[in-house]
C-alpha positions in Angstrom: 87.0 144.3 86.6 90.6 142.8 87.0 93.0 140.6 85.0 93.0 137.0 86.1 94.9 133.9 85.1 92.7 130.8 84.5 92.9 127.4 83.0 90.4 127.1 80.2 90.2 124.0 78.1 93.8 123.1 79.0 95.2 126.5 78.2 96.4 129.0 80.8 95.1 132.5 79.9 95.4 135.9 81.3 91.9 137.3 80.9 91.6 140.9 80.1 88.0 141.2 81.3 86.8 138.9 84.0 83.6 139.6 85.8 84.1 138.2 89.3 81.2 139.8 91.1 79.4 136.6 91.6 80.8 133.2 92.6 80.0 130.2 90.4 77.2 128.6 92.4 74.3 126.3 91.8 72.1 129.2 90.7 74.8 130.8 88.6 75.8 129.7 85.1 79.3 130.3 83.6 79.2 132.0 80.2 82.4 132.3 78.3 82.7 134.6 75.3 85.6 134.2 72.9 86.2 137.6 71.4 88.9 140.0 70.2 89.3 143.8 70.0 87.4 145.4 67.1 85.0 142.4 66.6 81.7 144.1 65.6 79.9 140.6 65.8 81.2 140.2 69.3 79.8 143.6 70.2 76.4 142.6 68.8 76.6 139.3 70.8 77.2 141.2 74.0 74.3 143.5 73.3 72.0 140.5 72.6 73.2 139.0 75.9 72.4 142.1 77.8 69.1 142.6 76.1 68.1 139.0 77.3 67.9 140.5 80.8 69.1 137.4 82.6 72.6 138.7 83.7 71.8 137.8 87.3 71.8 134.1 86.2 75.3 133.9 84.9 78.9 134.9 85.4 80.5 136.3 82.1 84.1 135.6 81.3 85.4 137.3 78.1 88.5 135.7 76.5 90.6 137.7 74.0 91.6 135.1 71.5 94.7 137.1 70.7 96.1 136.2 74.1 97.0 132.8 73.1 98.2 131.7 69.7 96.2 128.3 69.8 93.0 130.2 70.4 93.8 132.7 67.6 94.4 129.8 65.3 91.2 128.0 66.4 88.8 130.9 66.5 90.4 133.6 64.1 87.4 133.6 61.8 84.8 132.0 64.1 84.1 134.6 66.8 82.1 135.3 68.7 81.8 131.9 70.2 79.8 131.5 73.4 80.1 128.6 75.8 77.5 128.0 78.4 79.0 125.9 81.3 81.8 124.7 79.0 79.6 123.6 76.0 79.4 125.6 72.8 76.0 127.3 72.5 76.5 130.0 69.9 78.9 130.9 67.1 78.9 134.1 65.0 75.4 135.3 66.0 73.3 135.3 69.2 69.5 135.7 69.3 68.3 137.3 72.6 65.5 134.8 73.2 67.7 131.8 72.4 70.4 133.1 74.8 67.9 133.6 77.6 66.5 130.1 77.0 69.9 128.4 77.0 70.9 130.2 80.2 67.7 129.2 81.9 68.1 125.6 80.9 71.7 125.6 82.2 70.5 127.1 85.4 67.8 124.4 85.9 70.3 121.7 85.2 72.7 123.2 87.7 69.8 123.1 90.3 69.0 119.5 89.6 72.4 118.3 90.8 71.9 116.7 94.2 73.7 118.3 97.2 76.2 116.2 99.1 
């Protein structure tokens, strides 16, 4: 893992944890987790995501909301928030089966895009 500067929803962020082992491809879904240190619900969400046993289908980007005052203001009491390919999929709680289903749907959608 390494720190990385990315543009996310119009905000430049230095990510504390950035899983970059897999490139974003047609078979790979991007999952963004808004979190902060000491968030027990965020820890539970990560456990549910791991328990879904579909990690090979997505790239996880964890965003510490304390890294940007606008994110902190927007998500202070709302975390965890999980986006799948840029669309909010979960807030506060994540069910393992629902997460697996959402990732699978996103992967199928990505595979339906015609090649150029």
